[in-house]
Residue, then its C-alpha position, 0 to 999 in steps of 0.5 A: m893352815a886353812p880350815i877345811s870345808l865342811l864337805e872335806r869334814r864330812r868326807i873324813e868323818a865318813e870314812f872313819t865312822k864306816g870303820i866304826l859301823d862295820a865293827l859295831a854291825a859285826e858285834i850287834g847287827r847292822d840295823r842296831a848299829i844304825v840306831i846307835l850311829t843316828k842318835a849319836i849324830e843327832a846329839m852331836a848336831e844338837k850340840a853344833g846348833a847350840a854352839f852356833a847360836a852362842e857364836t851368833s849371839q857373841a857377834d850380836p848380843q841383842s840379835p835373837a836366835d831366830l831364823t835371820a840369825f840361823a840363815q848366816i850358816l848357809p854359806r858355810w854349808q854352801a863352801g866349796d860348792a857342796l850345795a847348790v841352794t835357791l832361796h825362796a824366803q828369809n826372814a826372822e820366822e820363816l827360811d825356805f830353800d831348796v837344794t838343787h845339787c848336793a856334793f854330800a849325797d855325791m860324796y857318799r855315793e862315791l864312798g859307797l855309803g850311799e845307803l847311810g847318807f841320810v844318817l850321816s848328813c841330812n839327819r843332822d838338820g833337825g838336831f842342828s835347828k834344835g840346838f840353835n833354838p828348840q822352837i825352829a820347826l824343820t819341814r822337809t818333804q824329800t831329799i837328793m839323797g833319797g833320790a828326789s830332784h832337789c831337797d826342800f827346806r822349810f824352817r819355821l819359828p813361832r812369832p813372838q808373842s807381843 
């Protein structure tokens, strides 16, 4: 059986999460339920980033958890035309790209979860990079999920001290 794409995985997770969120919201209120959901997703993303760091280091034990190694995740994120990406810079200390189309945003809107798309997907990016390497800083000033024309991802890693 072929592995499912990240987009399909997020669709399944979103449908499941919607049910849990609705039940939590009925008990503790929607705002509090979203805060809890956000924290849970951030923690899950951080664990996924750490697992990806371990995976890349197993492939090459001499390779540091830098942004060149981190960039290896991009094809997985793009699989199945989930993201259209314009790459601006890629090296050990910087990874800059814009997402010009996001099928995740389209999918969340189709499911009636457009207002939660940021929590369910965009929210993962900082935690994932932190789990991969806590020194990575992510700057993103806009997202398609938030109504912008594109998402601007700017990852930075301090240069190693010599």
